[in-house]
C-alpha positions as CSV (number, residue, x, y, z in Angstrom):
1,X,73.0,-60.9,66.6
2,X,75.5,-63.4,64.7
3,X,76.4,-62.6,61.3
4,X,74.6,-64.9,58.5
5,X,76.9,-67.7,56.5
6,X,77.9,-66.7,53.2
7,X,80.9,-68.8,52.2
8,X,81.0,-72.4,53.2
9,X,84.4,-73.8,53.2
10,X,86.0,-77.3,52.9
11,X,88.8,-79.3,53.4
12,X,89.6,-82.0,50.3
13,X,91.0,-85.2,51.2
14,X,89.0,-87.3,53.9
15,X,86.4,-84.8,53.7
16,X,85.2,-84.6,50.6
17,X,86.9,-87.4,48.7
18,X,89.3,-90.9,50.3
19,X,91.8,-92.9,48.5
20,X,90.1,-95.5,46.7
21,X,91.7,-98.3,48.6
22,X,94.4,-97.1,51.0
23,X,97.5,-95.2,50.9
24,X,99.2,-98.1,52.1
25,X,98.0,-100.5,49.4
26,X,98.4,-98.8,46.6
27,X,102.3,-97.7,47.2
28,X,102.7,-101.5,48.3
29,X,101.0,-102.7,44.7
30,X,103.1,-100.3,42.6
31,X,106.4,-100.8,44.7
32,X,106.1,-104.4,44.1
33,X,106.0,-103.7,39.7
34,X,109.4,-102.0,40.6
35,X,111.3,-104.7,42.4
36,X,110.3,-103.9,46.1
37,X,110.5,-107.1,48.0
38,X,107.5,-107.2,50.4
39,X,107.1,-108.9,54.0
40,X,104.0,-110.6,55.2
41,X,103.3,-107.3,57.2
42,X,104.1,-104.8,54.8
43,X,100.7,-103.5,54.2
44,X,100.9,-102.7,58.4
45,X,104.1,-101.4,58.3
46,X,103.8,-99.2,55.4
47,X,100.8,-97.2,56.9
48,X,102.8,-96.9,60.2
49,X,105.1,-95.8,58.6
50,X,103.3,-93.5,56.3
51,X,101.7,-91.6,59.3
52,X,105.0,-90.9,60.8
53,X,106.7,-89.4,57.5
54,X,103.5,-87.3,56.7
55,X,103.4,-86.2,60.4
56,X,107.3,-85.6,60.6
57,X,106.9,-83.4,57.2
58,X,107.5,-79.9,57.3
59,X,104.3,-77.8,56.1
60,X,104.1,-77.7,52.3
61,X,105.0,-73.9,51.6
62,X,107.3,-73.1,49.4
63,X,109.4,-70.0,48.8
64,X,109.5,-70.2,44.7
65,X,106.2,-68.6,43.0
66,X,106.8,-69.9,39.4
67,X,104.3,-72.4,38.7
68,X,106.8,-74.8,37.4
69,X,108.8,-74.3,40.4
70,X,105.8,-74.7,42.6
71,X,104.9,-78.2,41.0
72,X,108.6,-79.3,41.6
73,X,108.9,-78.3,44.7
74,X,105.6,-80.1,45.7
75,X,106.5,-83.3,44.0
76,X,110.2,-83.2,45.8
77,X,108.0,-82.7,49.5
78,X,106.6,-85.9,48.2
79,X,109.5,-87.5,47.5
80,X,111.0,-86.8,51.0
81,X,107.8,-88.6,52.4
82,X,107.8,-91.4,50.3
83,X,111.3,-91.9,50.8
84,X,111.0,-91.5,54.5
85,X,108.2,-94.9,54.2
86,X,110.8,-97.3,52.4
87,X,113.8,-96.5,54.5
88,X,111.4,-97.7,57.2
89,X,110.4,-100.6,55.4
90,X,112.8,-101.2,52.8
91,X,114.5,-99.6,50.4
92,X,114.8,-101.1,46.7
93,X,116.9,-100.2,43.7
94,X,114.3,-98.5,41.5
95,X,112.7,-96.6,44.1
96,X,113.2,-93.5,42.1
97,X,111.3,-94.6,39.0
98,X,108.4,-96.1,42.0
99,X,107.9,-92.5,43.1
100,X,107.7,-90.8,39.4
101,X,105.0,-93.4,38.7
102,X,103.0,-93.5,42.2
103,X,103.2,-89.5,42.5
104,X,101.5,-89.6,38.9
105,X,99.0,-92.1,40.1
106,X,97.6,-89.9,43.2
107,X,96.7,-87.5,40.2
108,X,94.8,-90.0,38.7
109,X,90.9,-89.2,40.0
110,X,90.7,-92.7,39.6
111,X,92.7,-93.5,42.9
112,X,90.2,-91.2,44.9
113,X,86.1,-91.8,45.7
114,X,83.6,-89.2,46.6
115,X,81.9,-89.8,49.6
116,X,78.0,-90.3,49.1
117,X,76.7,-87.0,50.7
118,X,79.4,-84.7,49.4
119,X,77.5,-84.1,45.6
120,X,74.0,-83.7,47.3
121,X,75.2,-81.7,49.6
122,X,77.3,-79.0,47.6
123,X,74.1,-78.9,45.6
124,X,71.9,-77.9,48.4
125,X,74.3,-75.2,49.5
126,X,74.4,-73.4,46.2
127,X,70.6,-73.7,45.9
128,X,70.8,-71.4,49.7
129,X,72.9,-69.0,47.6
130,X,76.3,-69.6,49.4
131,X,79.5,-69.4,47.8
132,X,81.6,-72.7,48.4
133,X,85.2,-73.1,48.6
134,X,88.2,-75.7,49.2
135,X,90.9,-74.6,51.9
136,X,93.2,-77.7,51.5
137,X,97.5,-78.4,52.2
138,X,96.7,-80.4,48.9
139,X,99.3,-80.0,46.5
140,X,98.1,-79.2,42.7
141,X,97.0,-82.3,41.6
142,X,93.9,-81.4,43.5
143,X,92.5,-79.9,40.6
144,X,92.8,-82.8,38.5
145,X,91.5,-84.9,41.1
146,X,88.3,-82.4,41.6
147,X,87.7,-82.2,37.8
148,X,87.6,-86.1,37.3
149,X,85.7,-86.3,40.2
150,X,83.1,-83.7,38.6
151,X,83.2,-81.4,41.8
152,X,85.4,-78.4,40.5
153,X,82.7,-76.4,39.0
154,X,80.5,-76.6,42.1
155,X,83.4,-74.2,44.0
156,X,84.0,-70.7,43.5
157,X,87.7,-70.7,44.7
158,X,90.1,-73.3,45.9
159,X,93.1,-72.1,48.1
160,X,96.1,-74.7,48.3
161,X,98.7,-74.5,50.7
162,X,101.7,-74.3,47.7
163,X,100.1,-71.6,46.0
164,X,99.1,-69.2,48.8
165,X,102.4,-69.7,51.2
166,X,100.9,-71.0,53.9
167,X,99.4,-74.2,55.1
168,X,96.6,-74.9,57.7
169,X,96.5,-74.3,60.3
170,X,98.0,-70.7,59.8
171,X,95.3,-68.6,60.1
172,X,97.0,-66.9,56.6
173,X,95.9,-69.4,54.6
174,X,92.0,-68.5,55.7
175,X,92.6,-65.0,55.2
176,X,93.5,-65.2,52.1
177,X,90.5,-67.6,51.0
178,X,88.4,-65.2,52.5
179,X,89.7,-62.4,50.7
180,X,88.9,-64.1,47.5
181,X,85.5,-63.9,48.4
182,X,85.5,-60.5,49.8
183,X,83.6,-61.2,53.3
184,X,84.3,-60.5,56.9
185,X,85.7,-64.3,58.9
186,X,82.2,-64.2,61.2
187,X,80.5,-64.8,57.5
188,X,82.1,-67.9,56.6
189,X,82.3,-71.5,57.9
190,X,85.2,-74.0,57.4
191,X,84.3,-77.8,57.6
192,X,86.8,-80.1,57.8
193,X,88.1,-83.6,59.4
194,X,91.1,-82.0,61.7
195,X,91.1,-80.8,65.4
196,X,94.4,-78.9,64.8
197,X,94.5,-78.1,61.0
198,X,91.0,-77.5,60.7
199,X,89.0,-76.1,63.4
200,X,91.9,-74.7,65.3
201,X,93.3,-73.0,62.0
202,X,89.7,-71.6,60.9
203,X,89.1,-70.8,64.7
204,X,92.3,-68.7,64.9
205,X,91.2,-66.8,61.8
206,X,87.6,-65.6,62.8
207,X,85.8,-68.5,61.1
208,X,83.5,-70.8,62.4
209,X,84.6,-74.3,62.1
210,X,82.8,-77.3,61.9
211,X,84.4,-80.9,62.6
212,X,83.3,-84.1,60.6
213,X,83.9,-86.7,62.4
214,X,82.8,-89.4,59.7
215,X,83.7,-92.5,61.8
216,X,82.6,-91.0,65.1
217,X,85.8,-90.5,66.6
218,X,85.6,-88.7,69.8
219,X,85.7,-84.6,69.4
220,X,86.6,-81.8,71.7
221,X,83.4,-80.8,74.0
222,X,83.3,-76.9,72.8
223,X,83.9,-77.9,69.1
224,X,80.8,-77.8,66.5
225,X,80.4,-81.3,65.4
226,X,78.8,-83.2,62.3
227,X,79.4,-87.1,61.7
228,X,78.2,-86.7,57.6
229,X,78.2,-83.9,55.1
230,X,74.3,-84.2,55.0
231,X,74.0,-82.4,58.8
232,X,75.4,-79.4,57.5
233,X,72.4,-77.7,55.8
234,X,70.2,-77.5,58.4
235,X,73.3,-76.2,60.3
236,X,74.0,-73.6,57.9
237,X,70.4,-72.7,57.2
238,X,70.1,-72.0,60.8
239,X,72.8,-69.4,60.8
């Protein structure tokens, strides 16, 4: 007989919340304020360039341990990503100023929006006596965002790559999250929107993985899939 679920972990961005608008729109709107001269198809170009730059970036894992150095490393990691975006679509003189500004924009909870099924689902899972956690490659701005979205107190643990010195899909970040709850992998479930980072990473670490496909995108046939978080409550309860 399979073990009951005691902990449910969640990915953060695109699982619990999403950008209020789009990354490309925010980049363009603020870059113009710093002198960027956009082309008519700038939104499309920035969106495509961001997708490539983010995909090509190394895992956000850093050798430093001091909190100030970790935050600086996170900032430099994002500087490289955003610089690669505008290297592709057109650089401008005040780029450095723009980057410092837009980095802080994404630390503002107003730049993010909760999916409507998040708060009811988290509340129901806690009412079942389950522990909740986050396992994410988001940087330390996540803590401010979660507080601003009023869901930080619903989580017992928050494990992010820059503090864990491991990034999804590495099993190590999931193992570190499990240690904080003192549970076996089979007693934990992880929910996220990425086959590679969330499903494959969690499965390799021995957790039960659930893929969230909000847009109805195709999933591998052997993967447990839900299209909304409210489908998670009966799934967990049945375990």
